[in-house]
C-alpha positions in Angstrom: -0.1 0.3 0.1 1.1 3.4 -1.1 2.6 5.0 1.7 1.2 8.6 0.8 -2.8 6.9 1.0 -2.3 7.1 4.5 -3.6 10.8 4.8 -5.0 12.6 8.0 -8.5 11.5 8.8 -10.0 15.2 7.4 -14.4 15.3 8.7 -15.7 18.3 9.6 -16.2 18.6 13.2 -19.3 17.6 14.6 -21.5 20.1 16.8 -25.4 19.9 18.2 -26.1 18.2 15.2 -24.4 15.3 13.1 -23.4 16.9 9.2 -24.4 14.7 7.7 -23.3 13.8 3.7 -25.9 14.1 1.8 -26.7 10.8 -1.2 -27.6 10.6 -4.6 -29.6 7.5 -5.9 -27.6 5.1 -8.2 -28.8 5.0 -12.1 -30.4 1.9 -13.2 -28.2 -0.4 -15.2 -25.7 -0.7 -12.4 -24.4 -3.8 -10.8 -26.0 -2.8 -7.8 -28.0 0.2 -6.7 -29.2 2.2 -3.3 -28.1 5.4 -2.6 -24.5 6.2 -3.4 -22.8 8.8 -0.5 -19.4 10.2 -1.6 -18.3 12.9 -4.3 -15.5 11.0 -6.2 -14.2 7.5 -7.9 -14.9 5.4 -4.3 -18.2 5.5 -3.0 -20.2 4.2 -0.3 -23.7 2.3 -0.3 -25.3 1.7 3.1 -28.1 0.0 2.8 -31.5 1.4 4.1 -29.4 4.8 4.1 -31.6 7.3 1.5 -31.2 11.3 1.0 -29.0 12.0 4.4 -26.6 9.1 5.4 -28.6 8.5 8.4 -28.7 4.7 9.5 -30.0 2.6 11.9 -27.7 -0.3 13.3 -29.0 -3.5 13.0 -29.6 -4.7 16.7 -27.9 -7.8 17.2 -24.1 -6.9 18.5 -20.8 -8.8 17.6 -18.1 -8.7 19.6 -19.6 -5.1 21.3 -20.4 -4.2 17.9 -22.9 -3.1 16.2 -22.8 -3.6 12.0 -25.0 -2.1 9.1 -24.5 -3.7 5.8 -22.5 -1.6 3.4 -21.0 -1.3 -0.5 -17.4 0.7 -1.1 -17.1 0.3 -5.0 -14.6 2.8 -7.1 -16.2 3.7 -10.8 -14.2 1.5 -13.4 -11.8 5.0 -14.8 -10.0 4.1 -11.2 -8.3 0.8 -10.5 -6.0 2.1 -8.2 -5.2 1.2 -4.4 -7.6 2.0 -2.1 -7.6 2.8 2.0 -10.8 2.7 3.6 -10.4 4.5 7.6 -13.2 6.2 9.7 -13.8 7.6 13.5 -15.9 8.9 15.6 -16.4 12.4 15.3 -18.3 14.0 18.4 -16.3 11.9 21.2 -13.7 9.6 20.8 -14.8 6.0 19.0 -13.5 3.7 16.6 -15.5 2.1 13.2 -14.5 -1.0 11.2 -15.1 -2.9 8.3 -15.8 -6.0 7.3 -18.3 -8.8 7.3 -16.6 -8.9 10.8 -15.4 -6.3 13.1 -12.0 -7.3 12.7 -10.6 -4.7 10.3 -9.8 -0.5 11.4 -8.7 -0.2 8.2 -9.2 -1.9 4.7 -6.4 -2.1 1.9 -7.7 -3.4 -1.3 -4.9 -2.9 -4.3 -5.0 -1.7 -7.6 -6.5 -3.9 -10.4 -9.5 -5.7 -11.1 -9.7 -7.3 -7.9 -12.4 -10.5 -6.9 -15.7 -8.4 -7.1 -15.6 -6.7 -10.2 -18.8 -6.2 -11.8 -19.4 -3.8 -15.6 -15.8 -2.5 -14.6 -16.9 -1.7 -10.6 -14.6 -3.0 -8.3 -16.9 -3.1 -4.9 -16.3 -4.1 -1.9 -19.8 -5.1 0.4 -19.4 -6.1 4.6 -21.1 -4.3 6.8 -19.8 -0.7 9.2 -18.9 -1.1 12.9 -19.6 1.5 15.6 -19.3 0.8 19.2 -22.7 3.1 19.6 -24.8 5.1 18.5 -23.3 8.9 17.3 -22.3 10.9 14.2 -19.1 8.6 12.7 -16.7 9.8 9.2 -15.9 7.4 6.7 -12.6 8.1 5.0 -11.8 7.1 1.2 -8.2 7.1 0.1 -6.6 7.0 -3.6 -3.7 7.8 -4.9 -5.2 11.6 -6.4 -7.9 11.5 -3.8 -9.9 11.6 -0.3 -13.6 11.2 -0.1 -14.9 12.4 3.3 -18.2 10.8 4.2 -20.2 11.8 7.6 -22.6 9.4 8.9 -25.1 9.7 11.9 -25.4 6.4 13.5 -29.1 6.0 15.7 -29.0 2.7 17.7 -32.3 -0.3 16.8 -35.9 1.2 17.4 -34.2 5.2 17.6 
């Protein structure tokens, strides 16, 4: 993984409200659907989120983490490496990624990869947090950073 991908996390500060990222519905004909969050060549679909990045986590915890299905994807024009990371913005806290909450940083090598449909590279899994709050997610590529702010709500909340 190129060292230049390990840039500082850059997110707006959370105030009394979480400054959630606005999403856009993906057009028909892509190999996946939903509302995508982020501007740039790497974005995320948060299952259940609509116009604003507000999600309710699944009610079942795994090893102290709450998860929500998510799908990160890269536009066909970008085949370089990707680094995924996150942090809690309204107080200290971590974000994990994957099918299980095991990785605080996901390093995706360049090239077509295993999950490739219609030129889109995609990485399904979940985004994991320990408690509801305001979180920043960041995807770094060779010459870009994408910042996404998500408000995570408790089950039934």
